[in-house]
N, C-alpha and C positions, 0 to 999 in steps of 0.2 A: 833687611828693608832698602838697604845701600844698593844691591842687585836690581832691586825693582825700580828705584830712582833713577837708576843709571840708564836701563831699560828703557823708563819713561822718557826720560831727556831724550834718548836718541830716537824715538818713536817720533816725538812731537817735531822734533828735526827735520825726521825722514818724510813725513806728512807734507812739512812746510816746504820742502825741495820739490813736491810735485803736486803742486798747483792743479793739474788736470785732474786729480782725484776728487777734487771737493766737490761735494754735491752727490757724488756716485756712492752707490752701494755695493758691498762686497761681502761674500760667505766669509767664514772664519776662517779656512784654508788658505785663500787667495790674501787674505789681512795679514796674518801671521808672517806668509812670505814675503809681503811687500815690506814689512817693517823688520824683518829678518830675525823674526822669533821662531823658535820652534813651539812644539804643542806642550806645556809646562804649567805648573803653578804659578810662577814666576810671570809666564807670560798672560795669563789669565787674569793675573791681579793687574799687569799694564793695561789689557784691556779695558779693565773695570775702571780704572782711572783715568783711561781717556774718554770712558763714557760720563764718569762725574764731571770732568771739566768741561763737556760739551764738544769736544772734538771728534765724538763718534756718538752716532745715535742709534741704537739698537730697533730694528724695524722687522715686522712679522709680513712676509710678503705672499699671498697666495699665488699659486704660480698654476697656470692654463696648462692641461695635458697637451695642447696644439702648439702653441709659441709664448712662451716667457711669461712674464707677471701680469697679472690682472689689477691689483689692488695692495696698497702698504697698509699698514696697521701698527699703530706705537703699541700697542699692548695685545695680549692673547687673549683678555677679557672681551676685546672690541672685535674680535673676528667673528662675523656671522656663521651661521650654520649652512648657510649655501649662497651662492652667488653666481650672478649670469656671467657667463665666459662671453665677451663682446665680438670675439673671433668665430664662435660657432653658434650663438645665440641660444645654447643649452646652459639649462641651470646645473651647476656644478656642488656636489657635498662639499664643504670645508672640511679636510682632515690632517690627521699629521702627515699624510703622506704627500701634500700637495701647500704645504706651507714650509716656507725657507725664513730661517734669521739670516737676517743679513745687518750688516753694519754703515750707516752712511757716513761720511766723511764731512765734516763741518770745520772748515778752516777760517770761516769768519771775514773772508773777503769780498 
């Protein structure tokens, strides 16, 4: 657990050194790169601890096939079966292919 604690402390310090990331949402690969973590069990434990502390919030973003995100949800259970894409006016079926899991940085500033 000492390695996770050290990585967690470093990750918290890194987030606070980059206030420009506050409030923004990132995919896991970018977040790991930002925090200088490699994909590993330890890294996922660090991400989990950052979520528990409120420094990261997991969100589920429905992506438009045309241009970016349509809407964010706090849980999978909240996802609708379909949603209107405001860019095209078309109804979009929500599937695993158009939902991204992102992590929003919360520095409490």
